[in-house]
C-alpha positions in Angstrom: 44.8 60.0 -12.2 44.1 57.4 -9.6 42.8 54.3 -11.3 40.9 51.1 -10.5 41.8 48.3 -12.9 39.3 45.8 -14.1 41.2 42.5 -14.0 40.1 39.1 -15.3 43.4 37.3 -14.7 44.4 37.6 -18.4 47.3 39.2 -20.1 45.3 42.1 -21.6 44.1 43.6 -18.3 47.6 43.3 -16.8 49.2 45.0 -19.8 46.5 47.7 -19.8 47.6 48.5 -16.2 51.2 48.8 -17.3 50.2 51.2 -20.0 48.3 53.3 -17.4 51.5 53.6 -15.4 53.5 54.5 -18.6 51.2 57.5 -19.0 51.7 58.7 -15.4 48.5 57.3 -13.8 48.5 55.3 -10.5 46.8 52.0 -10.0 45.3 52.1 -6.5 42.8 49.2 -6.6 41.7 46.1 -8.6 38.2 45.0 -9.4 37.1 41.5 -10.6 33.8 39.8 -11.3 33.5 36.0 -10.7 30.8 33.3 -10.9 28.4 32.7 -8.1 29.7 29.2 -7.6 33.5 28.7 -7.1 33.4 25.3 -8.8 32.1 26.9 -12.0 34.9 27.8 -14.4 33.2 29.6 -17.2 29.9 31.5 -17.6 28.0 32.0 -20.9 29.0 35.6 -20.9 29.9 38.0 -23.7 31.4 40.4 -21.1 33.6 38.6 -18.6 36.5 36.1 -18.7 35.9 33.8 -15.7 38.2 30.8 -16.5 40.9 30.9 -13.8 38.9 33.1 -11.4 40.1 30.9 -8.6 43.6 32.3 -9.0 42.7 36.0 -9.2 42.4 36.3 -5.4 46.2 36.1 -5.3 46.6 39.4 -7.3 45.9 41.4 -4.1 49.0 40.1 -2.4 51.1 40.0 -5.6 50.5 43.7 -6.2 49.9 44.9 -2.7 46.6 46.5 -3.6 43.0 46.1 -2.5 41.0 43.7 -4.7 37.3 44.2 -4.9 35.4 41.2 -6.1 31.7 40.6 -6.8 29.9 37.4 -7.7 28.0 37.8 -11.0 24.2 37.7 -10.2 22.9 38.9 -13.6 22.9 37.4 -17.1 23.1 38.7 -20.6 19.7 40.4 -21.0 20.4 43.5 -23.1 22.2 42.1 -26.2 22.2 45.2 -28.4 25.5 46.8 -29.1 24.6 50.1 -27.4 23.8 49.2 -23.8 20.8 50.5 -22.0 20.6 50.1 -18.2 18.7 46.9 -17.7 17.7 45.3 -14.4 19.2 41.8 -14.0 21.8 42.3 -16.7 25.4 41.2 -15.9 26.6 44.7 -16.7 24.8 46.0 -13.6 27.1 43.8 -11.5 30.0 45.8 -12.7 28.1 49.0 -11.8 27.5 47.8 -8.2 31.2 46.6 -8.0 32.7 49.9 -9.2 30.2 52.0 -7.2 31.4 50.3 -4.0 35.1 51.0 -5.1 34.1 54.6 -5.6 32.5 54.8 -2.1 35.5 53.3 -0.4 38.2 55.2 -2.4 36.6 58.5 -3.5 39.9 59.7 -5.0 39.6 57.2 -7.9 38.7 59.0 -11.1 39.3 56.4 -13.9 38.8 52.7 -14.8 41.3 50.7 -16.8 40.2 47.8 -19.0 42.0 45.5 -21.4 39.6 45.9 -24.3 41.3 45.6 -27.7 38.6 45.0 -30.4 35.3 44.2 -28.8 32.9 47.2 -29.1 30.3 45.2 -27.1 32.6 45.1 -24.1 34.1 48.6 -24.5 30.8 50.3 -24.8 29.5 48.6 -21.6 32.5 49.6 -19.6 32.1 53.1 -20.9 28.4 53.1 -20.0 29.1 52.1 -16.4 32.0 54.7 -16.2 29.7 57.5 -17.5 27.1 56.7 -14.9 29.7 56.8 -12.1 31.6 59.8 -13.3 34.7 57.8 -14.1 37.1 58.1 -17.1 37.4 55.0 -19.2 41.0 54.1 -20.0 41.4 51.5 -22.8 45.0 52.0 -24.0 45.1 48.7 -26.0 42.0 49.7 -28.0 42.4 49.0 -31.8 46.2 48.4 -31.4 48.0 46.0 -33.8 47.6 42.7 -32.0 50.8 41.2 -33.4 52.8 44.1 -31.9 50.8 44.0 -28.7 51.6 40.3 -28.1 55.3 41.0 -28.8 55.3 44.0 -26.3 53.6 42.0 -23.6 56.2 39.3 -23.8 59.2 41.6 -24.1 58.0 43.7 -21.1 57.9 40.7 -18.8 54.3 39.4 -18.7 54.4 35.7 -18.0 51.1 34.2 -18.9 49.9 30.7 -19.8 46.9 29.6 -22.0 44.0 28.6 -19.7 41.5 28.1 -22.5 41.7 27.3 -26.2 38.8 27.4 -28.7 40.1 27.8 -32.3 41.2 25.9 -35.4 44.8 24.9 -34.9 44.7 25.0 -31.1 44.5 21.6 -29.3 43.7 21.5 -25.6 45.9 18.5 -25.1 48.9 20.3 -26.7 48.5 24.0 -26.1 46.8 24.4 -22.7 49.2 25.6 -20.0 51.8 26.8 -22.4 53.6 30.1 -21.8 52.8 32.9 -24.3 56.5 33.4 -25.1 56.8 29.8 -26.1 53.5 29.7 -28.0 54.0 33.0 -29.9 55.7 31.7 -33.1 52.9 29.1 -33.4 50.2 31.7 -32.9 51.7 33.8 -35.7 51.8 30.8 -37.9 48.1 29.9 -37.5 47.3 33.6 -37.9 48.6 33.4 -41.4 47.0 30.0 -42.1 43.6 30.5 -40.4 43.3 34.2 -39.8 43.0 34.0 -36.0 43.4 37.0 -33.7 46.9 36.5 -32.2 45.8 38.2 -28.9 42.8 35.9 -28.7 40.3 38.8 -29.2 37.9 36.5 -31.2 37.8 34.0 -28.3 40.5 31.8 -29.8 42.2 31.5 -26.4 42.3 33.0 -22.9 45.3 33.4 -20.6 46.2 33.5 -16.9 49.0 35.9 -15.9 51.3 34.3 -13.4 53.8 37.2 -13.1 54.5 40.6 -14.5 56.5 43.8 -13.5 53.5 45.0 -11.5 53.7 41.9 -9.2 56.1 43.6 -6.8 55.5 41.3 -3.8 55.1 37.8 -5.2 54.4 35.7 -8.3 51.9 32.8 -8.8 52.7 29.2 -9.3 50.0 26.8 -10.6 50.6 23.6 -8.7 47.8 21.3 -9.8 45.0 21.5 -12.4 42.9 19.3 -14.6 42.1 19.7 -18.3 38.4 20.0 -19.0 37.4 19.1 -22.6 34.3 21.3 -23.0 33.7 20.5 -26.7 35.6 17.7 -28.4 35.2 19.2 -31.9 37.5 17.7 -34.5 38.1 21.0 -36.2 38.2 23.4 -33.3 38.0 21.6 -29.9 37.3 23.7 -26.8 39.1 23.0 -23.6 40.2 24.8 -20.4 42.3 24.3 -17.3 40.5 23.9 -14.0 42.9 25.0 -11.2 43.1 22.7 -8.2 46.0 24.2 -6.3 48.4 27.2 -6.5 50.8 29.1 -4.3 52.5 32.5 -4.2 56.2 32.7 -4.0 57.3 35.9 -2.4 60.0 37.8 -4.3 62.1 38.2 -1.2 62.7 34.4 -1.6 63.7 35.0 -5.3 66.0 37.9 -4.4 68.8 35.6 -3.3 68.9 34.0 -6.7 69.3 37.4 -8.4 66.2 37.0 -10.5 64.1 39.9 -9.2 64.4 43.3 -7.6 62.4 44.2 -4.6 60.7 47.4 -3.5 59.0 48.1 -0.2 56.2 45.6 -0.1 52.6 46.8 0.2 49.9 44.8 1.8 46.9 43.9 -0.2 43.5 42.7 0.9 40.3 41.3 -0.7 36.9 42.9 -0.3 33.9 41.0 -1.6 31.1 43.3 -2.7 27.6 42.2 -1.7 24.2 43.7 -2.4 21.6 43.7 -5.1 22.1 45.0 -8.6 21.0 48.4 -9.8 17.6 49.3 -8.2 14.6 49.3 -10.6 13.9 53.0 -9.9 17.3 53.8 -11.4 16.7 51.5 -14.4 13.6 53.5 -15.2 15.4 56.8 -15.2 14.1 57.9 -18.6 10.4 57.6 -17.7 11.2 59.2 -14.3 12.9 62.1 -16.2 9.8 62.5 -18.4 7.6 62.6 -15.3 9.8 65.2 -13.6 9.9 67.3 -16.7 6.1 67.2 -16.7 5.4 67.8 -13.0 8.3 70.0 -11.9 7.4 73.4 -10.4 9.6 75.0 -13.0 8.4 75.3 -16.6 11.3 75.3 -19.0 10.9 77.4 -22.2 10.7 75.2 -25.3 11.5 76.4 -28.8 11.1 74.1 -31.8 12.5 74.7 -35.3 11.6 72.3 -38.1 13.3 72.2 -41.5 11.5 69.1 -42.7 9.0 66.5 -41.5 11.7 64.2 -40.3 14.3 66.7 -39.0 13.8 69.3 -36.3 15.7 71.2 -33.7 14.6 71.6 -30.0 15.9 74.4 -27.8 15.0 74.3 -24.2 16.1 76.6 -21.3 15.3 77.9 -17.8 15.5 81.5 -16.7 16.7 82.2 -13.1 18.5 78.9 -12.6 18.9 77.5 -9.1 22.0 78.2 -7.1 22.2 74.9 -5.2 23.6 71.6 -6.6 20.3 69.9 -5.9 18.4 72.7 -7.6 20.7 72.7 -10.6 20.2 68.9 -11.0 16.5 69.4 -10.9 16.7 72.2 -13.5 18.7 70.1 -16.0 16.4 67.1 -15.5 13.4 69.3 -16.1 14.9 70.6 -19.3 15.8 67.0 -20.5 12.4 65.8 -19.4 10.6 68.5 -21.4 12.7 67.6 -24.5 12.0 63.9 -24.1 8.3 64.5 -23.9 8.5 66.4 -27.2 10.5 63.6 -28.8 8.0 61.1 -27.7 5.1 63.2 -29.1 6.7 62.8 -32.6 7.5 59.1 -32.2 11.2 59.6 -31.4 13.5 58.9 -28.4 17.1 59.8 -27.5 18.5 57.3 -30.0 17.1 59.5 -32.8 19.1 62.6 -31.6 22.0 63.5 -33.9 23.7 65.9 -31.5 23.1 68.0 -28.3 24.5 71.4 -27.4 24.5 71.9 -23.7 25.0 75.5 -22.4 25.4 76.0 -18.7 25.7 79.3 -16.8 28.7 78.2 -14.7 31.4 75.8 -15.9 31.9 74.7 -12.3 28.7 72.7 -12.8 30.0 70.8 -15.8 30.7 67.6 -13.8 27.2 67.7 -12.3 25.7 68.2 -15.8 27.6 65.1 -17.1 26.3 63.0 -14.2 22.8 64.0 -15.0 23.2 63.3 -18.7 24.7 59.9 -18.0 21.7 59.1 -15.7 19.1 60.3 -18.1 20.6 59.1 -21.3 22.6 55.8 -20.6 21.9 54.9 -24.3 24.6 57.2 -25.6 27.6 55.6 -27.0 31.0 56.6 -25.6 32.7 58.6 -22.9 35.5 61.1 -23.2 34.9 64.1 -20.9 31.1 63.5 -21.0 28.6 60.7 -21.6 28.2 61.2 -25.3 29.3 59.8 -28.7 32.3 61.6 -30.2 30.7 61.7 -33.7 27.4 60.8 -35.4 27.1 60.2 -39.2 23.7 61.1 -40.6 23.0 61.3 -44.4 26.7 61.7 -45.4 27.1 64.5 -42.8 29.4 63.8 -39.9 28.5 65.8 -36.8 31.5 65.7 -34.4 31.4 66.5 -30.7 33.4 69.5 -29.5 37.1 68.6 -29.2 39.5 70.1 -26.6 43.3 70.1 -26.7 43.5 67.0 -24.5 46.5 64.7 -24.7 44.8 61.4 -25.4 46.9 59.1 -23.1 46.7 61.4 -20.0 43.4 63.2 -20.8 45.0 66.5 -19.6 45.1 69.7 -21.5 48.3 70.3 -23.5 50.4 73.1 -22.0 51.9 75.8 -24.0 49.1 78.2 -24.8 46.2 78.4 -27.2 48.1 77.5 -30.3 49.2 74.2 -28.8 45.7 73.5 -27.5 44.0 74.1 -30.9 46.6 72.0 -32.7 45.9 69.1 -30.4 42.2 69.6 -30.7 42.5 69.4 -34.5 44.6 66.3 -34.3 42.0 64.7 -32.0 39.3 65.6 -34.5 41.4 64.1 -37.3 41.7 60.8 -35.4 37.9 60.7 -35.1 37.5 61.5 -38.8 39.8 58.7 -39.6 37.5 56.2 -37.9 34.9 57.1 -40.6 37.5 56.7 -43.4 37.6 60.4 -43.7 39.9 63.3 -43.0 39.4 66.7 -41.4 41.6 68.4 -44.1 39.8 67.0 -47.1 36.2 66.7 -45.8 35.6 69.5 -43.2 32.6 71.7 -44.2 32.5 74.0 -41.2 34.5 74.3 -38.0 33.0 76.2 -35.1 35.8 77.4 -32.9 34.8 78.4 -29.3 37.4 80.7 -27.7 37.5 81.5 -24.0 36.7 85.1 -23.4 39.8 85.4 -21.2 42.0 85.1 -24.3 44.0 88.1 -25.3 43.9 89.5 -28.8 47.3 87.9 -29.4 45.9 84.5 -28.2 43.0 84.7 -30.6 45.3 85.6 -33.4 47.4 82.6 -32.6 44.4 80.3 -32.9 43.4 81.8 -36.2 46.8 81.4 -37.7 47.1 77.8 -36.4 43.7 77.0 -38.0 44.7 78.4 -41.3 48.1 76.7 -41.3 46.5 73.3 -40.4 44.4 73.4 -43.5 47.3 74.7 -45.7 48.5 72.4 -48.5 52.0 72.8 -47.1 51.1 71.7 -43.6 53.2 68.7 -42.4 50.8 67.8 -39.6 48.4 65.7 -41.8 49.5 63.9 -44.9 46.2 64.7 -46.8 45.7 67.5 -49.3 42.6 69.7 -48.9 40.0 69.7 -51.6 38.3 72.9 -50.5 38.7 75.4 -47.7 36.2 74.8 -44.9 34.2 77.5 -43.2 35.6 78.9 -39.9 33.2 80.3 -37.4 34.8 81.8 -34.2 32.7 82.3 -31.1 33.8 83.8 -27.8 32.5 81.9 -24.8 32.7 83.0 -21.1 34.3 79.6 -20.2 35.0 76.2 -21.6 35.1 72.7 -20.1 38.2 71.8 -18.0 39.3 75.4 -18.2 40.3 75.0 -21.8 41.3 78.1 -23.9 39.8 76.8 -27.1 37.4 74.1 -28.4 36.6 73.1 -32.0 33.4 71.4 -33.3 33.8 70.2 -36.9 31.1 69.1 -39.3 32.3 67.0 -42.2 30.8 65.9 -45.5 31.6 62.1 -45.9 30.2 61.1 -49.3 29.7 57.5 -50.3 30.8 58.5 -53.8 33.7 61.0 -53.9 33.2 62.0 -57.6 31.4 65.3 -56.9 32.7 68.7 -57.7 33.5 70.6 -54.5 34.0 74.4 -54.4 33.9 77.3 -52.1 33.5 81.1 -52.1 35.4 83.2 -49.6 34.7 86.5 -51.3 32.5 89.4 -50.1 29.6 90.8 -52.1 30.5 92.8 -55.2 27.8 95.3 -54.4 29.0 98.8 -53.9 26.2 99.5 -51.6 26.9 96.7 -49.1 29.9 94.6 -48.1 29.6 91.6 -45.8 31.8 88.6 -44.9 30.6 85.5 -46.7 31.9 82.0 -46.8 30.3 79.0 -48.6 31.2 75.4 -49.0 29.3 73.6 -51.8 29.3 70.1 -53.3 27.4 70.3 -56.6 24.0 68.7 -56.3 24.7 67.4 -52.8 25.3 70.0 -50.1 25.7 73.7 -49.5 26.9 75.3 -46.3 27.1 79.1 -45.9 28.2 81.5 -43.2 27.4 85.2 -43.3 28.8 87.6 -40.7 26.9 90.7 -40.0 29.3 92.9 -38.1 28.5 96.2 -36.4 29.6 98.0 -39.6 27.3 96.0 -41.8 24.4 96.5 -39.3 25.1 100.3 -39.4 24.7 100.2 -43.2 21.5 98.2 -43.0 20.1 100.5 -40.4 21.9 103.9 -41.0 22.1 106.6 -38.3 21.7 104.0 -35.6 24.2 103.3 -32.7 24.8 99.6 -32.3 24.0 99.8 -28.6 20.6 101.4 -29.4 19.3 98.9 -31.9 15.5 98.4 -31.5 13.0 95.8 -32.5 12.3 97.7 -35.7 16.0 97.6 -36.6 16.2 93.9 -35.9 13.3 93.4 -38.2 15.2 95.1 -41.0 18.3 93.0 -40.3 16.1 89.9 -40.3 14.7 90.7 -43.7 18.2 91.2 -45.0 19.2 87.8 -43.6 16.2 86.1 -45.3 17.2 87.8 -48.6 20.8 86.4 -48.3 19.6 82.9 -47.4 17.2 82.9 -50.4 20.1 84.0 -52.7 22.4 81.3 -51.5 19.8 78.6 -52.0 18.9 79.8 -55.5 22.6 80.3 -56.5 23.2 76.6 -55.7 20.0 75.2 -57.3 18.5 74.4 -53.9 15.1 75.0 -52.4 13.9 76.0 -48.9 12.6 72.5 -48.5 16.2 71.2 -48.8 17.3 73.2 -45.7 18.7 70.9 -43.0 19.4 73.5 -40.3 19.6 77.2 -40.0 21.1 79.0 -37.0 21.3 82.6 -36.0 24.0 83.6 -33.5 23.3 86.9 -31.9 25.5 89.1 -29.7 25.0 89.1 -25.9 25.1 92.9 -26.0 21.6 93.2 -27.6 19.2 94.6 -25.1 16.3 92.3 -25.8 15.3 88.8 -24.8 15.5 85.6 -26.9 11.7 85.4 -26.9 11.5 88.9 -28.5 14.1 88.1 -31.1 12.5 84.8 -31.9 9.1 86.4 -32.5 10.6 89.1 -34.8 12.4 86.5 -36.9 9.3 84.3 -37.0 7.2 87.1 -38.3 9.7 88.1 -41.0 10.0 84.4 -42.2 6.2 84.1 -42.2 5.8 87.2 -44.3 8.5 86.0 -46.7 6.9 82.6 -47.0 3.5 84.1 -47.8 4.9 86.5 -50.4 7.3 84.1 -52.2 5.3 80.9 -51.7 8.6 79.1 -51.6 7.9 77.2 -48.4 5.2 76.9 -45.7 5.7 78.4 -42.3 4.0 76.4 -39.6 3.8 77.0 -35.9 7.4 75.8 -35.6 10.0 78.1 -37.2 12.7 76.8 -39.5 15.5 78.5 -37.6 17.1 78.5 -34.1 18.6 81.4 -32.2 21.9 81.0 -30.3 23.4 83.5 -27.9 27.1 84.2 -28.2 29.5 86.3 -26.0 30.8 88.7 -28.6 30.0 91.7 -30.7 29.0 90.1 -34.0 26.0 88.2 -35.4 26.2 85.3 -37.8 23.9 83.2 -40.0 24.9 79.7 -40.6 23.0 77.1 -42.6 23.4 73.8 -44.3 21.2 72.5 -47.2 21.0 69.3 -49.1 18.5 68.0 -51.6 15.9 65.9 -49.9 15.7 62.3 -51.0 
């Protein structure tokens, strides 16, 4: 990918660029944010390092790349961890800066940053990236800082301390010192005082004077003065104010044999002007609601509610538009309708646990992501879309669908479906680890979406790889499984990025692990009926079940009927059978209908009836059962959702947990 690198002048942003190149990406531009006044060294900012900004202008010539710079007009207005687009906030200056980079160099698709440990900074970079359709590359994120510091020095980054602000660091002694020289002392005070050796806690900041990416020249700081910002006896704060510097071209160094030379590229500096994000973009959420309310199209809305505080919303449009502008309006209409419903119940997007987006043509995937990012800038992170990779709610971890993407390059692993599903599972495991959990030991159900283009052999490969991954003998993950999870395989016409397979795990992450966990992978013992049944139970805590009603089972429920000729009356009989099974699963696990968290019915695309007709039939069957059994009340909103799938089977999936 072609990358624009956010540079502050510090060591981290430089090393992040080097990591990008390690993974095959190309740095084609630099971007920097600086104070309004050149004489000001440091701003009161949680986002940007500005000390040493007077020197950053030299990076364009040193690297032979265009440097886009913008003066920071905003301030810290939105201080919550998860950033929401806010007029006048300093984050909007980054948006304007990168938007101009995108306009001038449309081939750029990713942004590099040197974030190591600050969620505050990382989430804001990702928010801006998602709004602009960029990939956020943060290769230093959560890396061991001691090893990072060692790597930076060993790989030729020459940087000096330009600010110190920590116990054990003295402006008079430690400002202007090279990192290589200072490293042993930093490790020493790390052990004594617990500082971050890379300065991630604000202990110190650096200015990079040379590194392997500086092909044309290196920087020499000729004159500076030490500014004592806070003469604290325990942790004094001071920084260097540059007064003069010069660039020494590496052609001049070549004669001394110190440096190699490549064909020099000419860099230039572009200062980005203009106002910050317009107010009409900042108010996108209310605009979306208005559009959802006044659009000429009226999206279908289906609500299912399993409890007073938990419900599911399904919204779709028939006869979608064929143009890009029309598709954008369709999606905004759907999201606007959903937002209006959320607002009616006192909720907003922050209360949403997960979203499933189904689009008729995968070519529109990028457009859908742009609209999501515009409407919902509140969401937390960015991978191939503007969404969080996992949400933990009530000990249940809902994970976003994972593709077989190689994390450093963000490209699909080559080698076929088995390689893709293995990488997707490893990516899922990495996310689970962030919640002190493991896919192998805590997975409840894994929905595996397979591309319809897969051959039977390819589907079999995926199934075998899934089973072997969770096998006790597997050497991929050093964790032993407690219980076999449920596998649900669904054929989809196409998947994002042209992937062959995608996996969406749901995990049970208990606060207390002392619960008995078991499962049942056996079919019914009834001689009259045999169906595929999988269940995952945690005694007194959670029960998940999957029942597959194949064509053979449907034929036994509705004898003397061809699968292609199933009518509404037949569906009604099948629906009654489904309700009977759900009731049995709940009773067998000492649960009640009021404990139901969600209930989904996946139905085959080959059924010759609309979703509205199916929904009405199931609603009537559930209502009749509720009146007869008095085990729950059926309001206007059903307790189930219907999902279309591209295959010849139907499934019931459900999860229940005791309320309170």
